[in-house]
N, C-alpha and C positions, 0 to 999 in steps of 0.2 A: 176351598169353597168358603168364602167369608160367612155364609149363613149357616154352615155346619160347625166349623171350628172358630171360636172367638179368637180374634187376632189383634195385634197392635199394628199401627203404622210405624215402620222404622224410619226415624228421621235422621239417622246417623249420616248417610250419604247425601242428605240434603244440605248439610253444612260442613261435614268433614270431607275434604277433597276440593270441591264437591264431585260426586260421581255423575257426570253429565249423561253418559250413555244409558246407565241403568234407570235413571229417573225420567229423562226427557223422552226416550224412545216410545214408551207406551202412550204418552200424552199427544204425540204428533206435533208438539210445539218446537219450532226451530229456535234454539237459544243463541242469541247474539249479544245479549245485554243482561245486566242484573235484574232489570224489570221482567225480562222473559223468564228468568229462573224463578222469580217470585210467582209467576203464572204457573210454572211447573209445580211448585209446592202447593199452590191453591188447588190445582187439578187433583192431586192425590187426596187432599182432605175433602174436597167436594165429592169425589167419586167414591171413596172408601170410608170417610168419616163415620157414616151411619152404620157401618159394619164393624168398626173397631171398638175396642174397650179402652184403649190408651194410645199414646204416642211414646216411643221408647228410644233411648240413646245409650250406647255403651262408650261414648266418647271419652269417659274418664280413664279408659285404658291408655290413652295417649296424651292426656293433659289434665289439668285441674278443671273443675266445673265452674270456674270463675268467669262467667260470661257477662260482659259489659254491654250496655245498650249503645250500639254504634250506628249512626245515621247512614243511610244508603250512599249518599254523595261522598262519604269518606272512603268507601271501599269499592266504588264502581271501577276505578282504575285497576285495583288489585284483582277484581273478578276478571276483567278482560285479559290481564297478564296470565292468569292461571288458565283461562280458556285457550290462549295461544301458546301455552307451554313455556312461558317466560318464567324465570326464577323470581321468587318473592321473598322478602325477609320474614323471619319468624314473627316479628311484630305485626307485619301486614297480614300474614296468614291467620294469626289469632284474631285480628280485628274483623276479618271477613267471616271467620267461624262464629265469632260472637254475634255479629249482625244477623247471620242466617239462623243461628240458634233461636234468637228471639222472634224471627219471622215464623219459624216452625212452632214455637211455643205459643205465640199469639194465635196461630191458626188452630192449634189443638184446644186452646182455651175457648175460642169462639165456637168450636164444635162440641163443647162440653166433654172433652177428653182430658183425663189427667196426664201429666208428663212424668214418666218414670225414668229415673237416672241411676246408672250404676254408681255405687260408692264403695270405697274400701278395697279389700283384698283382690288380687288379680289371679286369674287362672294361669296355669303354666309355671315357669320357674326361671330364675336368673335375670329378671329384668324389672322388678317392681321397686319403684322409688318410694320409700316409706314417707319421706317428707311431703310428697304430693298427696298421699292418702291422708296424712294428718291434717292437711288444709281443707279436706272435703267438707267437714261440718261447718266451718266458717263460711265457705263459699256457698253451701246450701242455704245458710241463713240469709245471705245476700240475695239469692234468687227469690226466696220467699218475700223479702222486703220489696224487691223490684217489681214483682208481679203478684200482688196479693189476691188477684182473682184466679190465678192458676193453682190447680191442685197438684202438688208435687209429691210423688211417691219415691222415697229414697230406699234403694234396694240393699239387701245384704248386711244391714246394721252398721255399715262402714267399718267392719272388723279390720284391725283390732281397736279402732278409735270409736267405740260405740257409746260411751257415756255422754260425750257432747251431743250425740244424736238424740238422746233422750231429752236433753234440755231443749233441743230444737223442736221436737214434737210437742213438748209441754208449752213452749212459748208462742209458736207460730200456728195460727189456726189452719193454715193451708199446707202443713207438713205432715206426712204420714210415713210410717216406717214398715218395711216388709222384711221378714226374716227368711225369705227364700235363700237357700244355700247355707245359712248360718249354722244349722244343725250338723252339716257335713264338715264345714271348716273347723269348728271347735264346739262340740256339744256342751262342754262345761261352761265356756264363755257365753254361749247362746242362752243357757239357763240363767246365768248371772245377769245377762242383759234383760231378759224377760222379767226376772224377779224385781230388778231395780225399776224397770219401766212401769210395772203395774202399781208400784207405790209412789210413782212420780208423775206420770203423764196420763192423759185420758185413755181409758182402756178401749175406746172405740177408734183409736188411731193406730192400732197395731194389727198386723196380719202375720200369723205365726207359722205359716208353712207354705212352701212352694217346692214342687218336685225337683226342679233344677237338674234334670237328666234328659238326655235324648232318648235312650231306650227306656222301656216301661219297667223292666224288672228291678233296677236299683231304687225306683221310687218307693217301693214297699219298705225297703230297709230304711230309707230316709224318713218315711212316715213313722216307722217304729221308733227311730231316734227322737223324732219330734214329740210323739206321744209321751215317751218316757220323760223327756226334758220338761214338758209342760206339766205333767203330773208331779214331778219333783218340785217344780217351781211353786205350784199352788200348795202342795203339802208343807213345804218349808215356811211359806207365808202364814199358814194356819198354825203350825207348831210354834212359830216365833211370836205369835200374837198380833201380827200385822193385819190379818184377815180373819173373820169368823168363817166357820165351815160353810154356812149357807151362802155367804158372800163369795167364797171361793167357787162353790158349785155354780153360782149364777154367772161366773165369768167364763165357764168352759165353752158354752156354745158361742158367745160373741167372739172371743178371741180366736177360736178355731175355724169358724166359718161364717157366723152371722154378720160380723163386721163387713165382710166383702159383700154379702147380700144386701145389707142395709145401705151400703154406699153405691148400689146400682150395678154391680158387676153382672149378676145373672139376669137382671131385668132387662139390661140393654139388649142382649141377644134376643130375648123373647119378644121385646117390642118390635125389633126389626123384622122378625119372622111372622108374628101373629098380630101386631098392632096393640099388644098389651103384654103383661108379664106372665100370662098363663094362669094367674090366680084370681083375677078379678079385682086386684088391689090397684089403687092409684100409685104409680111409680114416677110421677112427673116431678115431684118435689123432694125436699130434704126429708130424710128419715133419721138421720143421726147427727144433726148439728150443722153439717156442711152439705150443700146441694149435690147429691148423687155423684159422689166421687167413685168412679169405677176403678177401685184400687185393689191391692192384695194379690196381684199377679205380676209375674215378670215373664217377658216373652222374648224368645230368641229363635232365629231361623235355623240354626244348627250349631254344633260344637265346632270350634276352629278359628278361622281368621278373625271374626269379629271380636274375639277375645283379645286379639293382638292389636286392635285398633284399626283394622282394615275394612271397613264398610259392611253393609248388610250382606249376608250370605244368600246364595241362590238355592241351596239344598232344602228339601222339605221331605218329611217322612212319607207323605203321600202326595206327590206333586200334582197328580190328576185332580185332587180336590181344590188346589189353588187355581187351576186353569178353567174350571167350569163351575158355574156359568160366567163368573167374572174373571177375565184374564189378568194374571199377574205373573208374567213369565220371568220377571227379574227378581222376584222374591222380596219386593219392598214391603208387602204385607207379610207379617211374621206370624207363624202358627203359635198358638198359645202353648208355650213350652214350660215355663216355670209356673205351672198352674197352681192356683190357690185352692185350698179345700173349700167345699161349700157348693159344688156344682152337680154332684150326682151321688147315687148310692153304690159305692164300691168298696170302701174301706170302713168296716164297722168300727164305731168308736171315734171316727174322725169327723163326724157330722157332715157326711158327704151327700146327703139327699138334696135334690133340687126342689123347687116349689111344688112340682107335680109328681115327685117321686120317680122321675124318669132316669134311666141310666144314660149319662151323657158321655160322649166320646172325648169331650174336652176336659175331663177330670184328671187330676194328677196321677190317679192310679191307672189311667189309660195311656197317657203320654206325658213326657216332661223332659226338659233339658235346659241347658244354657246358663249363663251367668248374667 
């Protein structure tokens, strides 16, 4: 149910594949051309954009995120070949993916939704090409240059290549970094990243926690790791003279939950349901330098295939919530899995209260998963 659990629109199968059946069947659009597929993409954003907090892709599991802007006439023939099951070259496949990536990104931008992209380390084992991961930061910079009006949220600090990502966030106004999963992958490196980030880049462009689990129980352990790492980070910065104690204390709320709130994450859901943010405040404009970027969350439909670069998954922890009142039988809308702190009161010390003090089912202490 999009009005209960804040969700992303999964764009992965819109351009990887593409996954014709999953995305076209709910729309009722008969796809016979690239223009028809554009209409399918439009339908998803027009229908669910107002319920979503972001658009999300995990395409980095199967390729670099070096998407070029390719005109439709260059890939119309490639699209028709794929539709009819004909083989296409790797170069043609990339050109079509690149074209459709920018179609989805443009639609997300028009809908005031940030675009969240996996970067860095892969889940699983025995298949991760480190050279591809190493190129993610430069490719991310190119995306920011190509679409300055798009808010990009780069997930997982691109571990182990996180220092270039700090430079990215410092230099590009439309680049934000999310530490979802980072505390699990390598808590010492995550602390090192956050410590360097806070003395380098704007502190309102970092989101320091995402549950990144499908079951609820491990999220508590992950949150404990994150709290410990954040406390060590700030303590070391004070002890080494880089921050005063009052300045360090002032950073706690913003980096742990207020950044996400100021960038429009919690307000978007409240506006959809109640016509406002529930607090009486104006949430229509910028609060933190960039207009209402709904960032700080990473969303995944389930653990499994999508991590291997196979399209959006259909599984959902409570499928009945997805199908009523708005139907989404194919799981294109993704439940808020890698939830950022700042949405409810459930983990004391994590800054988990929402604007009205309501316990929210979409907080990381309730549900969380995914990469």
